[in-house]
C-alpha positions in Angstrom: -35.5 15.9 -27.0 -35.5 19.9 -27.3 -32.8 19.5 -24.4 -30.7 17.3 -26.1 -30.7 19.4 -29.2 -30.0 22.3 -27.0 -27.0 20.7 -25.3 -25.9 19.4 -28.6 -25.8 22.6 -30.1 -24.3 24.6 -27.0 -21.3 21.9 -27.2 -20.8 22.6 -30.5 -20.9 26.4 -30.2 -18.1 25.8 -27.2 -15.9 23.7 -29.8 -15.9 26.4 -32.6 -14.9 29.0 -30.0 -12.0 26.8 -28.8 -11.1 26.4 -32.4 -10.9 29.9 -33.0 -8.8 30.7 -29.9 -6.4 28.3 -30.9 -5.9 29.8 -34.2 -5.4 33.2 -32.7 -3.1 32.2 -30.2 0.7 32.8 -31.3 2.6 29.9 -32.5 5.9 28.9 -30.9 8.9 30.5 -32.5 10.4 28.4 -35.1 13.1 30.8 -36.2 14.8 33.5 -34.5 14.9 37.2 -35.4 17.4 39.9 -34.7 15.4 40.9 -31.2 15.6 37.4 -30.0 19.5 37.3 -30.6 19.6 40.6 -29.0 17.9 38.9 -26.0 20.6 36.1 -26.1 23.5 38.5 -26.1 21.8 40.7 -23.4 21.0 37.7 -21.1 24.7 36.6 -21.4 25.9 39.8 -20.7 23.9 40.6 -17.6 23.3 37.0 -16.2 20.8 38.4 -13.2 18.7 40.0 -15.7 14.8 39.4 -15.2 12.0 38.7 -17.7 10.6 42.1 -16.8 13.6 43.6 -17.4 14.1 42.4 -20.8 10.6 43.1 -21.6 11.1 46.9 -20.8 14.2 46.9 -22.6 12.7 45.3 -25.9 9.2 46.9 -25.6 7.6 43.7 -25.3 5.3 42.2 -22.4 6.9 39.8 -19.8 4.7 37.1 -21.1 5.9 37.4 -24.6 9.5 37.2 -23.2 8.7 34.2 -21.5 7.3 32.4 -24.3 10.1 33.2 -26.3 12.5 32.1 -23.8 11.0 28.9 -23.2 11.2 27.5 -27.0 13.6 25.0 -27.7 14.9 27.3 -30.6 16.0 30.1 -28.1 17.4 27.7 -25.7 19.6 26.3 -28.3 20.7 29.2 -29.3 21.5 30.6 -25.8 23.6 27.5 -25.0 25.3 27.7 -28.4 26.3 31.4 -27.6 27.3 30.9 -24.0 29.5 28.2 -25.2 31.2 30.2 -27.8 32.0 33.5 -25.1 32.0 31.9 -21.6 35.1 30.5 -20.1 35.2 26.6 -19.2 36.3 27.1 -15.7 33.1 29.1 -15.0 30.9 26.4 -16.7 32.5 23.6 -14.5 30.2 21.8 -12.3 30.7 21.6 -8.4 31.4 18.1 -9.0 34.2 19.0 -11.4 35.7 21.5 -8.9 35.3 19.0 -5.9 37.1 16.1 -8.0 40.1 18.8 -8.8 40.3 19.7 -5.2 40.4 16.2 -4.1 43.4 15.4 -6.5 45.4 18.4 -5.4 44.9 17.6 -2.0 45.8 14.1 -2.8 49.1 15.4 -4.5 50.0 17.6 -1.7 49.6 14.8 0.9 51.6 12.5 -1.3 54.5 15.3 -1.3 54.0 15.6 2.7 54.1 11.9 3.4 57.4 11.6 1.2 59.3 13.5 3.5 61.4 11.8 6.2 59.4 9.8 8.6 60.5 11.7 11.6 59.3 14.9 9.8 55.8 13.7 9.4 53.2 14.3 12.2 51.5 11.4 13.9 48.0 12.7 13.3 48.6 13.5 9.8 49.8 9.9 9.1 46.8 8.3 11.2 44.0 10.7 9.8 45.6 9.8 6.2 45.5 6.1 6.9 42.0 6.4 8.5 40.4 8.5 5.7 41.9 6.4 2.9 40.9 3.1 3.9 37.4 4.4 4.7 37.2 5.5 1.4 38.2 2.1 -0.1 35.6 0.4 2.1 38.1 -1.2 5.0 37.7 -0.8 8.7 34.5 -1.4 10.8 31.4 -0.4 9.2 28.7 1.0 11.4 26.1 -1.5 12.0 22.6 -0.1 11.7 20.5 -0.5 14.8 17.7 -2.9 14.3 14.5 -1.6 15.6 11.8 -4.5 16.3 8.6 -2.8 15.4 5.7 -4.0 17.4 2.0 -3.2 16.7 0.9 -2.4 20.1 -2.7 -1.8 18.7 -2.8 -5.1 17.4 -1.5 -6.7 20.4 -3.8 -5.1 22.7 -6.8 -6.3 20.7 -5.6 -9.8 20.5 -5.1 -9.8 24.4 -8.6 -8.0 24.7 -10.1 -10.8 22.5 -8.6 -13.5 24.8 -9.9 -12.2 28.0 -13.3 -11.6 26.6 -13.3 -15.4 25.7 -11.9 -16.3 29.0 -14.8 -14.2 31.0 -17.3 -15.8 28.9 -16.1 -19.4 29.5 -15.5 -18.5 33.3 -19.0 -17.3 33.6 -20.5 -20.4 32.0 -18.3 -22.5 34.2 -19.7 -20.6 37.2 -22.9 -21.1 36.4 -22.5 -25.0 35.4 -20.7 -25.6 38.5 -20.3 -23.3 41.6 -16.7 -24.6 42.1 -13.9 -24.0 39.5 -11.3 -26.8 39.6 -7.7 -26.1 39.6 -7.1 -27.3 36.1 -9.5 -24.9 34.7 -7.7 -22.0 36.2 -4.2 -23.2 34.9 -5.5 -23.4 31.2 -7.3 -19.8 31.8 -3.6 -18.5 32.9 -2.1 -20.5 29.9 -4.6 -18.5 27.4 -3.8 -15.3 29.0 -0.1 -15.5 28.1 0.7 -14.7 24.5 2.5 -17.3 22.5 4.7 -14.6 20.7 5.3 -11.1 21.0 
């Protein structure tokens, strides 16, 4: 009983310590102050700045900087300010840029193909045909090679089992009659040949 009471009191003490530690932990940033906004401006002015450099600049620890930067309020402010001052072309994604490149390439290709037929190189016309039909889903499709997967271990185990049964039967037959008939040999051969691979 004393052990039980000791365990209960130890658990109660640990919970009390956890509660005290939770109260002492800094709470997440709910509202940004001037130093937080200064951090946003410094990050936007110098995109390669590290959290250690920010900590040294503002006189805080790197862990504090990390905590502030991971809050929703800070991320929202950073996105808002970035939208205000950054050029949209810098924010364009790679996908947007590739779509623009493809559109421009098609425009140039159309202009070249609008020339006199004799002025259009054969390779250009053929390559354009090949790429455009492939993009539209026409043409011969590569058939994936079908690989037949055979479980060799299972197959060998099956053959081994058949061989063991055959040997046992042959031993019994040899003990029962000294001569084996031709029919029993044929049935033994039929058992060794697998039905399906």
